[in-house]
BARO-665142 format. One record per residue (C-alpha): z, x, y. Coordinates in steps of 0.5 Angstrom, whole numbers, plus 500, padded with zeros to 3 digits. Example, Ala and Ser with C-alpha at 12.3 -4.5 7.8 and 13.67 -1.06 7.14 Angstrom:
// BARO-665142
516525491/514527498/
END
This chain:
// BARO-665142
249853574/250855567/255851563/255853557/260859554/259866556/258868548/252862547/249864553/248871551/246870544/239868540/238863536/236862529/228863529/225858524/219859520/213855522/212849520/205845521/203838520/197839517/197838510/191843508/195849510/197854505/205854506/208861503/212862509/219859508/220860501/220853498/218850491/211850491/212845485/215837486/222834485/224831478/220824477/227821477/228822485/222818486/225812482/232813485/228813492/224806490/230803487/234804493/237798496/236799504/242793505/247798503/246802509/250798513/256801510/258808511/257813504/262816500/266821504/266827500/259825495/264824489/259823484/254830486/261833486/263831479/256833476/256840479/263841477/261839469/254844470/259849473/265849468/270847474/274841477/271836482/276839488/273846487/266843489/264841497/257838498/254840505/248838509/244844506/246851505/247852512/252847514/256851507/255858512/257854518/264851515/266858512/265861519/269856522/274855517/276863516/274867522/278867528/273867535/274875536/275877529/270880524/265878519/261882515/254882512/249887509/243889513/238886513/240879510/239872513/239871520/243865520/249869518/249873525/247866529/253863526/258868527/255869534/256862535/264863533/264868538/266873532/264881532/259882526/260888521/252889519/253894513/246897512/243897505/241903501/233905500/234901493/236894497/243896494/250895498/252901500/258905497/263904502/260897504/267894502/271900505/267898512/268890511/276891511/276897516/273892521/278886519/273882516/275875514/269873511/263876508/257873506/252877500/245873499/244874492/238875490/238879497/233876501/228879504/227884498/229879492/233885489/239882485/246885484/249884478/255880477/260886475/258889482/260882485/267882481/269889484/266888491/271881490/277885488/276890493/275886500/281883504/277877506/273871503/267874499/261868500/256870495/249866497/245864491/240860495/235863490/240864484/235859480/229864479/232870476/230872470/234868464/233874460/238878465/244872463/246873470/252868471/257869477/260862476/266866472/268869479/270863482/275862476/277869476/278870484/281866489/277869494/270868492/265862494/259861491/253857495/248854492/242849495/237844492/232846497/229851493/230850485/230843486/225842490/228838495/228843502/226836506/233833503/238838506/243838501/247844498/254845496/260850496/263852489/270856490/278856489/281849491/285854496/278856499/275849499/280844502/280846509/273846510/273839506/279836509/279839516/272843519/267838515/264833519/266826517/260822512/257830512/252827507/248820508/248815502/240816500/241824500/247823496/243819490/237822490/241830490/244827484/237825481/234831482/240836480/241831474/234833471/235840470/231840465/224838470/228843475/227849469/220848468/219849475/222856476/218858470/212857473/214860480/217866475/210867472/207866478/211872482/209877477/202875477/202876484/207882484/202885480/196883484/198885491/200892488/193892485/191891492/195897496/201894497/209896496/213891494/220891490/221888485/224881486/228876482/227871488/222866490/218871494/216877495/216883500/210887501/208892505/200894506/199902504/192900507/189903513/184907517/184912522/185907528/190902524/198904522/201900516/204896521/198894525/195892518/201888518/200884524/192884523/193881515/198876518/194873524/188873520/191869514/194864519/186864522/184862515/190857514/195861510/202862513/206868511/212871515/212877518/218880520/221884525/227887523/227894525/228897517/223891515/217895520/213889520/213887512/210880510/214876506/211872502/213865498/210865491/206859491/202855485/197858481/191855486/195858492/196864490/189865488/187863495/192868499/189874494/182872496/183871503/186878502/181881499/176878505/180881510/181888508/173888507/172886514/176891517/174897512/181898510/
END
């Protein structure tokens, strides 16, 4: 006999990227930062007194919230620390979307959005993106027609890496009847020359939430620390009613402050990722892949190579499997629109060189 709720029984859970135990595996499948976090993190960890774990941590992560608020030009009550970006998404869905209500998103997008919507037992309005990975002209109209109380847009977009500019996001926020959550998990890797900054939207609109995470830009994916920034009226119900008590442990809070406080170190890693992203982009295009320009720390790649007995989709599967056999993990995407594209995290120079050498071997061995 099954005791789970009907909607839980019907749904599919989130599909995690493979997390190998072998340290020699080249891991380019889950969009982690390939460079270490700030040395201040190791220093804070070494200095941590384990006796302090007897007591509960600061319940609202006050020191981190103060630091983040100062960085963004906001008040601390406009910032909510969360257990990674994923908890931030769950809090927003739980606080703003009624069971049976509607949630809106672009399609394709981060697959967890739809999972959380199904957990909440709400309807999903997934609006297809255009061929150039922009939002459709009727996106807001469709979200409003569906009665969406919350709309999530990941920017830069995942999995394409395309960036929506702040002016476009402002028009979207103004047009939506519900809350707009802008998931900026990858925003640290945007080219500085673009001068992209969505934080003014938080001050301009009372229906905008920005999601940030320390997993990518600050090399702390294993720590699980993120935050939301928005109007105090949006933050308050999530912080005081929906959030788990003591949702951030003491050690995580202190390491997050150490990492986030050393922005200079993080910026060096962002620059190195951008340089490698540009180099890897050119190398993949030269090898016969179709790759949209990316402002994130990954590239979406379709092989345009093949032979009489292999379609590009079959080549994708073969390349994915052959890379895995060589100890290199990338992500094979199964969404119908993506047609088995490969999503490749930007690694270090050495990792990227190993990837390219393996691709050359695979193409030569398979006679593509």
